[in-house]
N, CA, C and O of each residue as an XYZ file, in Angstrom:
912
protein
N     201.283    153.262     64.236
C     201.317    154.086     65.433
C     200.395    155.292     65.260
O     200.213    155.763     64.138
N     199.807    155.805     66.352
C     198.922    156.967     66.235
C     199.717    158.237     65.991
O     200.854    158.371     66.444
N     199.110    159.165     65.272
C     199.747    160.441     64.995
C     198.853    161.574     65.481
O     197.632    161.430     65.531
N     199.458    162.689     65.834
C     198.715    163.874     66.227
C     198.471    164.719     64.985
O     199.418    165.100     64.298
N     197.213    165.012     64.694
C     196.875    165.809     63.516
C     197.281    167.258     63.732
O     197.091    167.814     64.814
N     197.840    167.861     62.697
C     198.212    169.269     62.776
C     197.002    170.123     62.429
O     196.398    169.948     61.372
N     196.648    171.047     63.317
C     195.497    171.917     63.090
C     195.881    173.243     62.447
O     195.040    174.131     62.307
N     197.134    173.382     62.058
C     197.566    174.601     61.393
C     197.103    174.637     59.946
O     196.636    173.632     59.411
N     197.232    175.790     59.319
C     196.882    175.960     57.908
C     198.164    176.290     57.153
O     198.857    177.256     57.473
N     198.467    175.479     56.155
C     199.699    175.649     55.390
C     199.368    175.715     53.907
O     198.527    174.959     53.421
N     200.023    176.612     53.192
C     199.903    176.688     51.736
C     201.261    176.300     51.173
O     202.252    177.001     51.378
N     201.300    175.172     50.457
C     202.575    174.637     49.993
C     202.348    173.847     48.706
O     201.334    173.164     48.562
N     203.273    173.941     47.793
C     203.162    173.185     46.544
C     203.227    171.691     46.835
O     203.981    171.248     47.701
N     202.436    170.931     46.111
C     202.373    169.493     46.355
C     203.732    168.831     46.174
O     204.144    168.013     46.997
N     204.430    169.188     45.094
C     205.706    168.517     44.841
C     206.745    168.872     45.902
O     207.607    168.055     46.227
N     206.662    170.099     46.446
C     207.591    170.498     47.507
C     207.288    169.723     48.787
O     208.203    169.255     49.464
N     206.012    169.588     49.114
C     205.638    168.857     50.319
C     206.070    167.397     50.225
O     206.612    166.845     51.182
N     205.831    166.776     49.080
C     206.227    165.376     48.907
C     207.743    165.220     48.991
O     208.249    164.242     49.541
N     208.451    166.190     48.444
C     209.917    166.142     48.517
C     210.388    166.219     49.969
O     211.285    165.481     50.379
N     209.779    167.116     50.740
C     210.160    167.262     52.149
C     209.864    165.994     52.939
O     210.699    165.524     53.712
N     208.663    165.442     52.739
C     208.232    164.304     53.553
C     208.870    162.985     53.124
O     209.153    162.127     53.960
N     209.094    162.827     51.829
C     209.598    161.543     51.334
C     211.121    161.479     51.257
O     211.725    160.433     51.494
N     211.724    162.610     50.924
C     213.153    162.582     50.656
C     214.000    163.230     51.756
O     214.987    162.653     52.212
N     213.605    164.425     52.170
C     214.481    165.169     53.082
C     214.221    164.875     54.560
O     215.158    164.814     55.356
N     212.955    164.694     54.925
C     212.623    164.452     56.337
C     211.606    163.317     56.464
O     210.503    163.529     56.968
N     211.965    162.126     56.016
C     211.007    161.003     56.029
C     210.604    160.569     57.437
O     209.566    159.931     57.612
N     211.405    160.904     58.430
C     211.073    160.510     59.800
C     210.307    161.569     60.569
O     210.009    161.382     61.749
N     209.981    162.681     59.919
C     209.300    163.776     60.616
C     207.849    163.416     60.915
O     207.174    162.776     60.109
N     207.381    163.837     62.085
C     205.993    163.593     62.493
C     205.216    164.874     62.761
O     203.999    164.827     62.942
N     205.896    166.020     62.789
C     205.222    167.260     63.164
C     205.645    168.398     62.241
O     206.836    168.625     62.027
N     204.662    169.109     61.697
C     204.960    170.223     60.801
C     205.643    171.367     61.539
O     206.666    171.890     61.096
N     205.055    171.747     62.682
C     205.538    172.936     63.371
C     206.942    172.824     63.914
O     207.699    173.794     63.868
N     207.312    171.653     64.432
C     208.622    171.527     65.084
C     209.661    170.820     64.228
O     210.846    170.846     64.558
N     209.238    170.184     63.124
C     210.202    169.428     62.323
C     210.219    169.843     60.853
O     211.269    170.215     60.329
N     209.076    169.785     60.188
C     209.052    170.010     58.739
C     209.358    171.466     58.389
O     210.205    171.732     57.537
N     208.680    172.401     59.036
C     208.904    173.815     58.703
C     210.320    174.269     59.068
O     210.979    174.885     58.230
N     210.819    173.992     60.282
C     212.224    174.341     60.554
C     213.189    173.645     59.603
O     214.212    174.214     59.221
N     212.862    172.413     59.224
C     213.713    171.697     58.280
C     213.745    172.367     56.927
O     214.795    172.444     56.287
N     212.579    172.859     56.483
C     212.515    173.544     55.190
C     213.358    174.811     55.199
O     214.057    175.097     54.227
N     213.300    175.565     56.275
C     214.117    176.790     56.352
C     215.605    176.462     56.408
O     216.430    177.213     55.889
N     215.945    175.341     57.036
C     217.358    174.968     57.142
C     217.951    174.585     55.797
O     219.166    174.644     55.613
N     217.092    174.188     54.847
C     217.581    173.827     53.515
C     217.585    175.017     52.563
O     217.944    174.883     51.393
N     217.184    176.178     53.068
C     217.205    177.378     52.237
C     215.893    177.697     51.559
O     215.825    178.651     50.784
N     214.838    176.926     51.825
C     213.536    177.227     51.231
C     212.982    178.525     51.820
O     213.227    178.855     52.981
N     212.240    179.242     51.001
C     211.641    180.496     51.458
C     210.320    180.179     52.177
O     209.341    179.769     51.554
N     210.318    180.374     53.465
C     209.134    180.107     54.281
C     208.659    181.418     54.883
O     209.446    182.141     55.495
N     207.387    181.731     54.716
C     206.821    182.963     55.240
C     205.644    182.641     56.153
O     204.965    181.629     55.979
N     205.416    183.506     57.116
C     204.310    183.319     58.061
C     203.344    184.488     57.954
O     203.744    185.618     57.672
N     202.081    184.203     58.179
C     201.060    185.248     58.217
C     200.664    185.462     59.669
O     200.232    184.530     60.347
N     200.812    186.682     60.138
C     200.484    186.997     61.528
C     198.980    187.204     61.664
O     198.416    188.140     61.098
N     198.343    186.321     62.421
C     196.909    186.441     62.695
C     196.731    186.950     64.118
O     197.144    186.293     65.073
N     196.124    188.111     64.258
C     195.980    188.697     65.589
C     194.533    188.698     66.078
O     194.195    189.413     67.021
N     193.678    187.894     65.435
C     192.298    187.771     65.890
C     192.168    186.735     66.995
O     193.163    186.287     67.564
N     190.939    186.363     67.288
C     190.698    185.400     68.366
C     191.168    184.009     67.957
O     190.868    183.527     66.865
N     191.903    183.388     68.849
C     192.342    182.003     68.637
C     192.643    181.394     69.988
O     193.269    182.028     70.837
N     192.202    180.171     70.187
C     192.485    179.468     71.435
C     192.906    178.037     71.129
O     192.323    177.378     70.268
N     193.903    177.572     71.829
C     194.294    176.168     71.764
C     193.416    175.413     72.758
O     193.513    175.639     73.965
N     192.562    174.521     72.264
C     191.665    173.778     73.155
C     192.061    172.301     73.199
O     191.218    171.404     73.183
N     193.359    172.087     73.253
C     193.882    170.726     73.243
C     193.797    169.994     74.564
O     194.129    168.810     74.632
N     193.357    170.673     75.624
C     193.186    170.010     76.918
C     191.777    170.273     77.432
O     191.105    171.198     76.976
N     191.334    169.457     78.380
C     190.012    169.644     78.972
C     189.901    171.031     79.605
O     188.895    171.720     79.436
N     190.940    171.430     80.332
C     190.908    172.731     81.003
C     190.818    173.868     79.998
O     190.064    174.819     80.208
N     191.580    173.784     78.900
C     191.545    174.828     77.880
C     190.183    174.873     77.193
O     189.653    175.952     76.930
N     189.617    173.704     76.903
C     188.288    173.620     76.286
C     187.235    174.240     77.205
O     186.373    174.995     76.756
N     187.317    173.916     78.474
C     186.386    174.451     79.475
C     186.502    175.973     79.556
O     185.494    176.679     79.514
N     187.718    176.471     79.669
C     187.925    177.913     79.800
C     187.489    178.671     78.553
O     186.941    179.769     78.658
N     187.724    178.100     77.374
C     187.326    178.762     76.135
C     185.809    178.889     76.051
O     185.293    179.925     75.632
N     185.099    177.844     76.447
C     183.638    177.891     76.409
C     183.074    178.852     77.448
O     182.195    179.657     77.141
N     183.578    178.768     78.675
C     183.092    179.680     79.712
C     183.497    181.119     79.414
O     182.900    182.058     79.939
N     184.516    181.289     78.569
C     184.976    182.629     78.221
C     183.933    183.469     77.511
O     184.014    184.697     77.536
N     182.947    182.833     76.872
C     181.935    183.617     76.155
C     180.958    184.296     77.111
O     180.110    185.074     76.674
N     181.067    184.010     78.419
C     180.230    184.692     79.407
C     180.944    185.901     80.019
O     180.379    186.599     80.861
N     182.169    186.140     79.600
C     182.986    187.215     80.192
C     182.320    188.581     80.017
O     181.759    188.879     78.963
N     182.390    189.405     81.064
C     181.821    190.748     81.017
C     182.931    191.800     80.967
O     184.017    191.553     81.491
N     182.695    192.972     80.349
C     181.487    193.324     79.601
C     181.467    192.770     78.183
O     180.395    192.587     77.608
N     182.634    192.502     77.616
C     182.708    191.970     76.251
C     183.647    190.778     76.250
O     184.805    190.916     76.645
N     183.187    189.613     75.820
C     184.063    188.437     75.795
C     185.108    188.551     74.698
O     184.952    189.326     73.754
N     186.169    187.774     74.831
C     187.208    187.766     73.800
C     186.651    187.266     72.473
O     187.083    187.697     71.404
N     185.692    186.354     72.553
C     185.017    185.857     71.353
C     183.538    186.163     71.503
O     182.914    185.765     72.487
N     182.972    186.871     70.524
C     181.575    187.290     70.627
C     180.745    186.726     69.480
O     181.172    186.724     68.326
N     179.553    186.250     69.820
C     178.615    185.784     68.797
C     177.890    186.951     68.127
O     177.165    186.755     67.152
N     178.082    188.151     68.645
C     177.267    189.281     68.210
C     178.059    190.305     67.411
O     177.654    191.464     67.320
N     179.168    189.900     66.838
C     180.013    190.786     66.042
C     179.527    190.763     64.594
O     179.640    189.740     63.918
N     178.992    191.877     64.117
C     178.450    191.932     62.758
C     179.516    191.696     61.700
O     179.221    191.204     60.611
N     180.761    192.049     62.025
C     181.830    191.904     61.038
C     182.326    190.463     60.919
O     183.053    190.131     59.983
N     181.937    189.614     61.860
C     182.376    188.213     61.836
C     181.215    187.310     62.256
O     181.236    186.736     63.345
N     180.207    187.183     61.395
C     179.032    186.378     61.763
C     179.381    184.906     61.923
O     180.288    184.393     61.268
N     178.652    184.240     62.798
C     178.844    182.817     63.058
C     177.737    182.037     62.362
O     176.555    182.301     62.582
N     178.113    181.090     61.534
C     177.140    180.259     60.829
C     177.153    178.855     61.417
O     178.213    178.289     61.681
N     175.973    178.307     61.616
C     175.869    176.964     62.155
C     174.735    176.232     61.461
O     173.982    176.825     60.687
N     174.618    174.966     61.735
C     173.572    174.158     61.121
C     172.199    174.618     61.606
O     171.971    174.679     62.814
N     171.274    174.944     60.692
C     169.927    175.337     61.136
C     169.183    174.136     61.716
O     169.079    173.092     61.073
N     168.671    174.290     62.926
C     167.991    173.175     63.592
C     166.502    173.430     63.756
O     165.751    172.511     64.081
N     166.063    174.669     63.534
C     164.644    175.019     63.610
C     164.051    174.653     64.962
O     162.943    174.122     65.040
N     164.792    174.937     66.024
C     164.313    174.671     67.376
C     163.529    175.873     67.901
O     163.742    176.998     67.449
N     162.626    175.640     68.848
C     161.893    176.761     69.445
C     162.796    177.557     70.372
O     163.871    177.084     70.742
N     162.372    178.769     70.756
C     163.150    179.522     71.747
C     163.199    178.764     73.070
O     162.350    177.915     73.343
N     164.183    179.075     73.872
C     164.271    178.442     75.185
C     163.166    178.975     76.095
O     162.769    180.137     76.004
N     162.684    178.102     76.969
C     161.628    178.461     77.919
C     162.222    178.500     79.318
O     162.753    177.500     79.802
N     162.132    179.658     79.968
C     162.695    179.848     81.305
C     161.551    180.181     82.256
O     160.906    181.220     82.119
N     161.303    179.298     83.217
C     160.176    179.445     84.127
C     160.678    179.648     85.554
O     161.245    178.733     86.151
N     160.471    180.842     86.101
C     160.814    181.140     87.498
C     162.264    180.779     87.829
O     162.541    180.281     88.920
N     163.176    181.023     86.911
C     164.585    180.683     87.126
C     165.415    181.947     87.324
O     165.054    183.022     86.846
N     166.519    181.803     88.026
C     167.467    182.897     88.259
C     168.708    182.607     87.419
O     169.505    181.735     87.767
N     168.873    183.334     86.318
C     169.974    183.094     85.381
C     170.846    184.340     85.314
O     170.363    185.419     84.971
N     172.137    184.198     85.643
C     173.053    185.342     85.620
C     174.350    184.974     84.904
O     174.851    183.857     85.039
N     174.884    185.922     84.146
C     176.192    185.778     83.486
C     176.308    184.450     82.744
O     177.304    183.740     82.884
N     175.304    184.123     81.969
C     175.269    182.819     81.297
C     174.799    182.968     79.860
O     174.216    183.984     79.484
N     175.061    181.943     79.068
C     174.591    181.869     77.687
C     173.702    180.636     77.566
O     174.103    179.536     77.947
N     172.497    180.822     77.037
C     171.522    179.738     76.925
C     171.284    179.430     75.454
O     170.960    180.327     74.676
N     171.444    178.173     75.071
C     171.220    177.764     73.694
C     169.745    177.627     73.356
O     168.878    177.926     74.177
N     169.471    177.174     72.144
C     168.098    177.047     71.665
C     167.385    175.846     72.288
O     168.009    174.857     72.671
N     166.075    175.963     72.375
C     165.234    174.823     72.694
C     165.364    174.268     74.092
O     165.030    173.106     74.321
N     165.843    175.069     75.043
C     166.008    174.582     76.421
C     164.718    174.761     77.218
O     163.900    175.628     76.915
N     164.555    173.928     78.237
C     163.451    174.062     79.187
C     164.075    174.162     80.575
O     164.652    173.199     81.079
N     163.953    175.328     81.179
C     164.638    175.628     82.441
C     163.589    176.024     83.474
O     162.882    177.016     83.298
N     163.490    175.252     84.542
C     162.408    175.444     85.511
C     162.933    175.749     86.912
O     163.668    174.948     87.490
N     162.565    176.887     87.450
C     162.746    177.211     88.866
C     164.098    176.741     89.422
O     164.158    176.012     90.412
N     165.168    177.172     88.769
C     166.516    176.766     89.183
C     167.427    177.988     89.167
O     166.994    179.085     88.814
N     168.678    177.801     89.547
C     169.657    178.878     89.533
C     170.809    178.506     88.604
O     171.385    177.423     88.714
N     171.135    179.409     87.697
C     172.233    179.188     86.753
C     173.135    180.415     86.796
O     172.675    181.535     86.576
N     174.416    180.207     87.078
C     175.354    181.327     87.152
C     176.652    180.984     86.424
O     177.205    179.897     86.593
N     177.126    181.924     85.613
C     178.406    181.790     84.908
C     178.518    180.417     84.245
O     179.447    179.655     84.512
N     177.562    180.125     83.387
C     177.524    178.811     82.740
C     177.081    178.949     81.292
O     176.482    179.951     80.900
N     177.387    177.927     80.508
C     176.926    177.831     79.127
C     175.999    176.628     79.043
O     176.387    175.506     79.369
N     174.774    176.872     78.604
C     173.750    175.828     78.560
C     173.457    175.501     77.100
O     172.951    176.346     76.361
N     173.774    174.284     76.689
C     173.633    173.880     75.302
C     172.206    173.585     74.894
O     171.305    173.502     75.729
N     172.017    173.429     73.596
C     170.686    173.269     73.043
C     169.962    172.033     73.593
O     170.568    170.995     73.859
N     168.655    172.186     73.750
C     167.743    171.141     74.241
C     168.010    170.738     75.692
O     167.538    169.689     76.129
N     168.741    171.533     76.432
C     168.986    171.193     77.839
C     167.688    171.295     78.635
O     166.897    172.219     78.444
N     167.485    170.337     79.523
C     166.332    170.350     80.418
C     166.856    170.375     81.858
O     167.549    169.454     82.291
N     166.522    171.428     82.585
C     167.013    171.604     83.952
C     165.813    171.705     84.879
O     164.952    172.566     84.703
N     165.761    170.828     85.859
C     164.576    170.704     86.710
C     164.605    171.639     87.915
O     165.593    172.326     88.176
N     163.498    171.641     88.634
C     163.298    172.522     89.776
C     164.355    172.317     90.862
O     164.744    171.190     91.169
N     164.803    173.418     91.426
C     165.724    173.364     92.551
C     167.174    173.121     92.196
O     168.028    173.121     93.083
N     167.478    172.915     90.925
C     168.865    172.654     90.522
C     169.695    173.938     90.616
O     169.178    175.044     90.461
N     170.986    173.763     90.873
C     171.935    174.878     90.893
C     173.076    174.532     89.937
O     173.746    173.513     90.101
N     173.286    175.382     88.949
C     174.336    175.173     87.948
C     175.297    176.350     88.039
O     174.893    177.494     87.832
N     176.573    176.082     88.348
C     177.565    177.146     88.493
C     178.841    176.797     87.722
O     179.313    175.662     87.769
N     179.385    177.776     87.023
C     180.696    177.598     86.365
C     180.742    176.296     85.573
O     181.711    175.542     85.660
N     179.702    176.041     84.808
C     179.548    174.732     84.170
C     179.204    174.864     82.690
O     178.515    175.797     82.276
N     179.696    173.916     81.909
C     179.348    173.799     80.496
C     178.428    172.603     80.319
O     178.845    171.458     80.492
N     177.172    172.872     79.973
C     176.224    171.807     79.640
C     176.161    171.704     78.122
O     175.796    172.671     77.453
N     176.509    170.558     77.575
C     176.536    170.401     76.123
C     175.141    170.244     75.516
O     174.959    170.436     74.314
N     174.156    169.895     76.353
C     172.797    169.775     75.851
C     172.443    168.362     75.436
O     172.944    167.390     76.002
N     171.569    168.255     74.436
C     171.078    166.942     74.007
C     170.870    166.918     72.500
O     170.656    167.953     71.870
N     170.938    165.725     71.940
C     170.737    165.549     70.500
C     169.267    165.423     70.137
O     168.903    165.563     68.969
N     168.420    165.161     71.124
C     166.997    164.946     70.845
C     166.187    165.196     72.110
O     166.726    165.237     73.216
N     164.880    165.363     71.922
C     163.964    165.497     73.048
C     163.350    164.143     73.384
O     163.167    163.292     72.514
N     163.040    163.965     74.650
C     162.217    162.832     75.059
C     160.783    163.325     75.216
O     160.549    164.385     75.796
N     159.832    162.566     74.706
C     158.433    162.958     74.821
C     157.941    162.722     76.246
O     158.597    162.045     77.037
N     156.788    163.285     76.558
C     156.202    163.056     77.879
C     155.901    161.577     78.078
O     156.012    161.053     79.186
N     155.518    160.907     76.986
C     155.261    159.462     77.080
C     156.549    158.708     77.407
O     156.547    157.764     78.196
N     157.655    159.143     76.783
C     158.957    158.527     77.075
C     159.315    158.696     78.548
O     159.755    157.753     79.206
N     159.118    159.916     79.055
C     159.465    160.202     80.447
C     158.590    159.411     81.413
O     159.064    158.932     82.443
N     157.317    159.280     81.072
C     156.403    158.522     81.934
C     156.811    157.064     81.991
O     156.815    156.453     83.060
N     157.156    156.504     80.835
C     157.590    155.108     80.780
C     158.888    154.914     81.558
O     159.056    153.917     82.260
N     159.806    155.874     81.429
C     161.058    155.810     82.185
C     160.789    155.821     83.687
O     161.370    155.041     84.442
N     159.897    156.717     84.106
C     159.583    156.831     85.533
C     158.989    155.539     86.077
O     159.291    155.135     87.200
N     158.148    154.895     85.282
C     157.536    153.634     85.709
C     158.579    152.540     85.892
O     158.409    151.633     86.706
N     159.664    152.638     85.119
C     160.733    151.640     85.199
C     161.869    152.076     86.129
O     162.880    151.386     86.254
N     161.688    153.226     86.777
C     162.736    153.730     87.660
C     163.890    154.378     86.931
O     164.968    154.543     87.500
N     163.680    154.749     85.671
C     164.737    155.364     84.877
C     164.847    156.859     85.120
O     164.069    157.438     85.877
N     165.821    157.474     84.469
C     166.094    158.902     84.623
C     166.058    159.557     83.245
O     166.725    159.080     82.327
N     165.300    160.631     83.079
C     165.245    161.300     81.779
C     166.526    162.075     81.481
O     167.321    162.345     82.381
N     166.714    162.424     80.232
C     167.856    163.248     79.836
C     167.729    164.626     80.481
O     166.657    165.230     80.467
N     168.821    165.113     81.038
C     168.819    166.442     81.634
C     169.290    166.421     83.075
O     169.872    165.441     83.541
N     169.030    167.513     83.770
C     169.472    167.692     85.153
C     168.273    167.529     86.080
O     167.267    168.221     85.928
N     168.382    166.614     87.036
C     167.279    166.315     87.934
C     167.046    167.369     88.998
O     167.823    168.313     89.143
N     165.968    167.192     89.736
C     165.570    168.140     90.776
C     166.620    168.230     91.890
O     167.196    167.231     92.320
N     166.842    169.467     92.334
C     167.701    169.752     93.493
C     169.146    169.268     93.331
O     169.847    169.065     94.322
N     169.584    169.085     92.100
C     170.979    168.702     91.865
C     171.856    169.951     91.825
O     171.406    171.027     91.431
N     173.107    169.792     92.238
C     174.043    170.916     92.296
C     175.276    170.553     91.473
O     175.958    169.570     91.763
N     175.554    171.346     90.455
C     176.694    171.087     89.568
C     177.572    172.332     89.530
O     177.090    173.432     89.261
N     178.864    172.150     89.801
C     179.791    173.280     89.819
C     181.120    172.892     89.178
O     181.660    171.817     89.439
N     181.632    173.774     88.344
C     182.930    173.586     87.655
C     182.990    172.203     87.002
O     183.807    171.355     87.360
N     182.105    172.013     86.044
C     181.994    170.709     85.389
C     181.651    170.881     83.916
O     181.223    171.947     83.471
N     181.853    169.798     83.177
C     181.401    169.691     81.787
C     180.446    168.505     81.736
O     180.809    167.395     82.125
N     179.236    168.735     81.262
C     178.253    167.662     81.127
C     178.036    167.430     79.637
O     177.451    168.274     78.958
N     178.500    166.303     79.129
C     178.397    166.026     77.695
C     176.951    165.711     77.313
O     176.078    165.603     78.175
N     176.716    165.569     76.024
C     175.350    165.436     75.511
C     174.638    164.176     76.001
O     175.241    163.128     76.232
N     173.329    164.337     76.146
C     172.411    163.233     76.459
C     172.661    162.601     77.824
O     172.204    161.489     78.087
N     173.383    163.305     78.693
C     173.621    162.764     80.036
C     172.324    162.786     80.838
O     171.486    163.672     80.674
N     172.183    161.798     81.702
C     171.000    161.681     82.566
C     171.464    161.848     84.011
O     172.068    160.946     84.593
N     171.174    163.002     84.570
C     171.579    163.329     85.935
C     170.340    163.230     86.822
O     169.370    163.958     86.609
N     170.361    162.351     87.800
C     169.199    162.137     88.650
C     168.937    163.279     89.617
O     169.590    164.320     89.555
N     167.974    163.076     90.513
C     167.644    164.072     91.527
C     168.693    164.064     92.640
O     169.302    163.036     92.933
N     168.889    165.238     93.252
C     169.777    165.366     94.422
C     171.204    164.874     94.161
O     171.858    164.339     95.056
N     171.672    165.058     92.936
C     173.049    164.696     92.578
C     173.963    165.884     92.872
O     173.607    167.031     92.599
N     175.124    165.610     93.419
C     176.108    166.654     93.723
C     177.360    166.418     92.879
O     178.093    165.457     93.111
N     177.604    167.285     91.911
C     178.828    167.220     91.109
C     179.608    168.484     91.433
O     179.539    169.474     90.705
N     180.352    168.440     92.531
C     181.048    169.632     93.026
C     182.503    169.332     93.381
O     183.191    170.164     93.972
N     182.965    168.129     93.013
C     184.330    167.700     93.337
C     184.610    167.924     94.819
O     185.517    168.663     95.202
N     183.806    167.265     95.628
C     183.810    167.494     97.071
C     185.177    167.256     97.708
O     185.505    167.888     98.713
N     185.984    166.350     97.135
C     187.308    166.043     97.693
C     188.438    166.758     96.964
O     189.612    166.484     97.214
N     188.087    167.681     96.057
C     189.085    168.453     95.306
C     190.076    167.544     94.576
O     191.280    167.801     94.575
N     189.567    166.496     93.964
C     190.394    165.567     93.183
C     190.830    166.259     91.893
O     190.013    166.905     91.237
N     192.098    166.133     91.523
C     192.606    166.769     90.312
C     192.565    165.845     89.101
O     192.293    166.293     87.987
N     192.831    164.571     89.309
C     192.839    163.620     88.194
C     192.175    162.317     88.638
O     192.507    161.772     89.691
N     191.238    161.824     87.831
C     190.591    160.544     88.138
C     189.961    159.987     86.874
O     189.318    160.717     86.119
N     190.146    158.697     86.645
C     189.553    158.014     85.490
C     188.429    157.112     85.992
O     188.682    156.023     86.507
N     187.210    157.561     85.842
C     186.044    156.813     86.325
C     185.025    156.639     85.202
O     183.819    156.741     85.427
N     185.513    156.378     84.003
C     184.613    156.283     82.861
C     183.541    155.218     83.043
O     182.425    155.373     82.548
N     183.869    154.130     83.752
C     182.862    153.088     83.978
C     181.724    153.604     84.860
O     180.623    153.053     84.849
N     182.001    154.668     85.624
C     180.960    155.296     86.444
C     180.320    156.483     85.736
O     179.430    157.136     86.281
N     180.782    156.759     84.511
C     180.158    157.820     83.726
C     180.854    159.163     83.768
O     180.305    160.153     83.284
N     182.058    159.223     84.340
C     182.731    160.518     84.405
C     184.237    160.339     84.567
O     184.721    159.247     84.865
N     184.969    161.441     84.363
C     186.391    161.490     84.703
C     186.705    162.906     85.176
O     185.905    163.825     84.998
N     187.870    163.066     85.774
C     188.287    164.376     86.287
C     189.660    164.718     85.719
O     190.595    163.924     85.818
N     189.774    165.894     85.130
C     191.043    166.414     84.618
C     191.213    167.848     85.110
O     190.317    168.677     84.953
N     192.362    168.131     85.702
C     192.652    169.478     86.213
C     191.560    169.962     87.162
O     191.259    171.155     87.216
N     190.977    169.042     87.901
C     189.945    169.397     88.863
C     188.572    169.617     88.270
O     187.627    169.928     88.995
N     188.443    169.460     86.958
C     187.159    169.661     86.278
C     186.490    168.306     86.067
O     187.059    167.421     85.429
N     185.303    168.149     86.596
C     184.562    166.897     86.427
C     183.884    166.908     85.064
O     183.159    167.848     84.736
N     184.115    165.867     84.269
C     183.464    165.739     82.968
C     182.591    164.496     82.971
O     183.084    163.378     83.117
N     181.294    164.699     82.809
C     180.351    163.590     82.688
C     180.258    163.239     81.208
O     179.934    164.099     80.389
N     180.537    161.999     80.860
C     180.669    161.617     79.455
C     179.311    161.504     78.762
O     178.266    161.443     79.411
N     179.351    161.478     77.449
C     178.132    161.430     76.642
C     177.311    160.184     76.968
O     177.846    159.085     77.113
N     175.992    160.387     77.079
C     175.027    159.308     77.338
C     175.183    158.679     78.725
O     174.603    157.627     78.994
N     175.954    159.311     79.600
C     176.156    158.749     80.941
C     174.885    158.863     81.775
O     174.014    159.691     81.506
N     174.802    158.016     82.790
C     173.692    158.052     83.740
C     174.250    158.115     85.153
O     174.990    157.229     85.579
N     173.889    159.168     85.873
C     174.278    159.301     87.275
C     173.017    159.162     88.121
O     172.148    160.032     88.067
N     172.898    158.094     88.898
C     171.684    157.851     89.682
C     171.423    158.958     90.696
O     172.336    159.678     91.099
N     170.180    159.081     91.095
C     169.808    160.061     92.115
C     170.634    159.849     93.376
O     170.879    158.717     93.793
N     171.060    160.959     93.978
C     171.838    160.888     95.206
C     173.328    160.723     95.012
O     174.070    160.683     95.994
N     173.795    160.625     93.767
C     175.233    160.487     93.502
C     175.978    161.733     93.979
O     175.509    162.856     93.791
N     177.137    161.528     94.594
C     177.981    162.639     95.036
C     179.372    162.464     94.433
O     180.012    161.430     94.627
N     179.832    163.462     93.712
C     181.181    163.452     93.131
C     181.924    164.658     93.688
O     183.088    164.876     93.351
């Protein structure tokens, strides 16, 4: 049967943990609601460390979305990349700076290596290597970006075959959505949850909806003119 992994941090002697799991509570499946209360009930000394720094439970799509969009909060977000006392380390990718051409970008965070052309971006997080075409409108959205670039030759070949390059096509409008990596969004696509649907499983069409948030899955393709 599947189990839910515990994301907590526990410091416990190996022999004590094995005793709890094998002998005293062999049917337990959860540390927080079963093992730890069980240990205290047997008289074991259990102590907690109070952490009052930034922490978010991102166990749902809505929580994940809100946590990411939270870094655009003004004037100071709850979680900041610019805190000298708590630097953020990530994998070095050696990408060029993002290029923004005639675009209107407000209250947003833009990752490395993006190419953004003559579009509007508001209250959004734009992930690395994102390509956003002319006339697009991005609002209240998390773009995860892309794992790789397509060359001009790749794009030309795609166009000859009627394909769609990675990124956001011309004149597309995306609002309150999550776009996973390497998604191909065609021209004139509307991802605005026009019918205010709260829950929908449309993975075969490249997306699903949870809590009213449209999520376009990784490597999905939405043809030009699609309306969600």
